[in-house]
Structure formats: structure tokens, C-alpha cells
C-alpha positions in Angstrom: 63.1 -48.9 -34.7 60.8 -47.1 -32.2 63.5 -47.6 -29.4 66.5 -46.5 -31.4 64.8 -43.2 -32.5 63.8 -42.7 -28.9 67.9 -43.1 -27.5 68.9 -40.9 -30.1 66.7 -38.2 -29.7 66.4 -37.9 -26.4 70.2 -38.6 -26.2 70.8 -35.2 -28.3 67.8 -33.6 -26.6 69.5 -34.1 -23.1 72.4 -32.5 -24.6 71.0 -29.7 -26.6 68.7 -28.6 -23.7 71.3 -28.6 -20.9 71.7 -25.1 -20.6 67.7 -24.5 -20.4 67.7 -27.3 -17.7 70.4 -25.3 -15.5 68.0 -22.0 -16.0 65.0 -23.7 -14.8 66.7 -25.2 -12.1 68.0 -22.0 -10.7 64.4 -20.7 -11.0 62.8 -23.0 -9.1 65.4 -23.0 -6.5 65.1 -19.4 -6.5 61.3 -19.3 -5.9 60.9 -22.0 -3.2 63.0 -24.2 -1.1 63.1 -27.9 -1.9 64.4 -29.8 -4.5 64.3 -29.2 -8.1 63.0 -32.5 -9.5 59.7 -34.4 -8.6 59.7 -37.8 -8.4 56.8 -39.8 -8.4 55.6 -44.1 -8.6 54.2 -44.4 -12.2 53.2 -47.7 -13.9 55.0 -48.4 -17.2 55.5 -51.0 -19.5 54.1 -54.5 -18.5 52.6 -53.1 -15.4 56.3 -52.2 -13.7 56.8 -49.3 -11.7 59.3 -46.5 -12.3 60.4 -43.0 -11.1 58.7 -40.7 -13.2 61.0 -37.7 -13.5 59.4 -33.9 -13.6 60.4 -30.5 -13.0 59.0 -29.4 -9.7 56.1 -27.0 -10.3 54.6 -27.3 -6.9 55.3 -26.6 -3.4 57.6 -29.1 -1.6 55.7 -32.4 -0.6 52.6 -31.0 -2.5 51.3 -34.9 -2.9 51.3 -34.7 1.1 49.0 -31.6 1.7 46.8 -32.1 -1.3 44.8 -34.5 -3.8 46.6 -36.6 -6.8 44.5 -34.3 -9.1 45.6 -31.0 -10.4 43.3 -28.7 -11.0 43.6 -24.9 -12.8 44.4 -22.4 -9.9 45.8 -25.2 -7.3 47.4 -23.0 -4.5 50.3 -25.7 -4.6 51.3 -24.4 -8.0 54.2 -22.1 -7.8 54.6 -18.8 -10.3 57.4 -20.7 -12.0 55.4 -23.8 -11.6 52.5 -22.0 -13.6 55.0 -21.1 -16.3 56.4 -24.4 -16.5 53.0 -26.4 -16.5 51.7 -23.9 -19.2 54.8 -24.6 -21.6 55.1 -27.9 -20.7 58.7 -27.3 -19.8 58.1 -29.2 -16.6 57.8 -32.4 -18.7 61.4 -32.1 -20.3 63.3 -34.2 -17.5 61.3 -37.7 -18.9 63.9 -37.4 -21.5 65.8 -39.2 -19.0 63.1 -42.0 -18.3 63.1 -41.9 -22.3 67.0 -42.5 -22.4 66.5 -45.4 -19.9 64.3 -46.9 -21.7 61.4 -46.3 -18.9 59.3 -44.4 -21.3 59.1 -43.6 -25.1 58.6 -40.1 -26.9 55.4 -41.1 -27.6 52.7 -43.7 -26.1 50.1 -43.5 -23.3 50.8 -41.1 -20.7 51.6 -43.5 -17.3 49.5 -43.1 -14.6 50.0 -43.6 -10.9 49.0 -47.0 -9.5 46.0 -45.6 -7.4 44.3 -45.0 -11.1 45.7 -47.9 -12.9 44.2 -50.2 -10.1 40.8 -49.1 -11.5 41.8 -50.2 -15.1 39.3 -53.0 -16.8 40.7 -55.9 -18.5 40.6 -53.9 -22.3 41.9 -50.7 -20.6 45.0 -52.4 -19.2 46.1 -53.1 -22.7 47.5 -49.8 -22.8 50.3 -51.4 -20.3 51.5 -53.5 -23.5 53.6 -50.4 -24.6 56.0 -48.1 -22.9 54.6 -45.0 -21.7 55.2 -41.8 -23.5 56.0 -38.2 -22.8 52.9 -36.9 -25.2 50.3 -38.9 -26.5 46.8 -38.1 -28.5 45.1 -37.7 -25.3 47.4 -35.2 -24.2 46.8 -33.3 -27.1 42.8 -33.8 -26.7 43.4 -33.0 -23.2 45.3 -29.8 -23.2 42.7 -28.0 -21.3 42.6 -30.9 -18.3 43.3 -28.7 -15.7 40.5 -26.2 -16.6 37.7 -29.0 -17.1 38.9 -30.3 -13.7 39.1 -26.9 -12.1 35.4 -26.3 -13.2 34.0 -29.5 -11.5 32.5 -29.4 -8.1 34.4 -33.1 -7.5 37.6 -33.0 -9.7 38.5 -36.5 -8.5 35.3 -38.1 -9.6 34.9 -36.6 -13.0 38.6 -37.5 -13.7 37.6 -41.2 -12.8 34.3 -41.9 -14.3 34.9 -39.0 -17.4 38.3 -38.2 -18.5 40.2 -41.1 -17.4 38.1 -43.6 -19.6 38.2 -41.2 -22.5 41.8 -40.8 -22.6 42.6 -44.9 -22.4 40.1 -44.9 -25.5 42.2 -42.8 -27.3 45.4 -44.5 -26.2 44.0 -47.7 -27.1 43.3 -46.4 -30.7 46.9 -44.9 -31.0 48.5 -48.6 -30.3 46.4 -49.6 -33.0 48.0 -47.5 -35.4 51.5 -47.1 -33.6 54.0 -46.4 -36.1 57.2 -43.8 -36.6 55.2 -41.5 -39.0 52.5 -41.2 -36.5 54.6 -40.5 -33.7 55.9 -37.8 -35.4 52.4 -36.0 -36.0 51.9 -36.8 -32.7 54.9 -34.8 -31.4 54.5 -32.2 -34.2 50.5 -31.4 -32.7 51.5 -31.8 -29.2 54.1 -29.1 -30.1 51.8 -26.7 -32.0 49.6 -27.2 -29.1 51.6 -25.6 -26.5 52.6 -23.1 -28.9 49.2 -22.1 -29.9 47.6 -22.4 -26.2 46.1 -19.3 -25.0 45.5 -17.8 -28.1 42.1 -16.6 -29.5 40.8 -18.9 -32.1 
């Protein structure tokens, strides 16, 4: 049922959002040279690598001129990219990954191989399901870039503090995974994006 829902929803989303994809692609190309899409190796279900697809929000070859971790105020982020990241529009091309069966709409966010290599045996249980575009950890850490931007050593804080907490949230998600719960996670994600930056 989950895979059927993912396939139908991603197919519909890709059709309906195609005009928006075109507008975003034009904006990216007008601002900075380089590809429209950002592709990167991530670790998916059963430990199999795949190429995640996002709209490029940073300068071309950003991974070659800076760290894996992105913090608030990172000079590599373009002006268009800042908007895309704030609104999560940069994540929309992952609907292609969902359509191909590499990802789900909801599931543990896929990490790069460098960080997956640090998982302990229990943490590797997150690889038993398809990774997702959003998950409970994405909601809890919607301000992750700001948190890391305040750290003196963002990479250490991510590996030692943020990542273990995110993995714990995702292990809890797997325990109660269901279509109604996925719908709740999608709704909470949308609510978080819409209300981000508003005064509480």
C-alpha cells in the first residue's frame, strides 16, 4: 500500500508541479552557471546507494570547495538557493526518486555514505525501509542549519549530537509506520514550512 501510494502521489505531483519545475530551473540558470539539478550519492534501503536529485541551491561544485555540512549563512548558497532551501522547493525533484522506487514520500532522510559508515548496529535499522523526502526528524530539526551555524565545530556537533537524535526519531517512526502516520508527517512538514519564520 505504501509503495502504491508513493507511486500515484509522485506521478500526480510531477505532472501538476511541472510548470513550477520550469520556473525554478530558469531562476537557477539565470543566477549562476552550472546544472539545474544537484545529484549526490546517498544510502538507501538495504544499504544500496542511489543518486538523490534536488534543485541546485549552491554554487556549482560546492562539495569540492567546502564541507559536507551546510550551515546558515554558508557563502556557497546562492540567493535563489536561499529561497529554495527556506521553502523546501529544492527538495521537490526527489519526487523522481520516489517515482523510481528509490525513496518514499515519508521515511528516514537518506544520508551520505560517510555518515552511514558511522552508524552502530541499531542505527543501521533505518536502512530497512526506503528513505523519504520528509520524516519526523526533519520536522524536529527544521532549523538544523541555524543550530549548526551557531556551533564552533558544526561537523562534530552534527555527528555527535544531531545525527544520533535524528536516527532515534526515525527508529521510533519505523516502529509505528503506517499510511495515516505518514499523512500526519506530511501535514506537519507543510505546516512547519509555511509557518517557518513567523513569530510564535
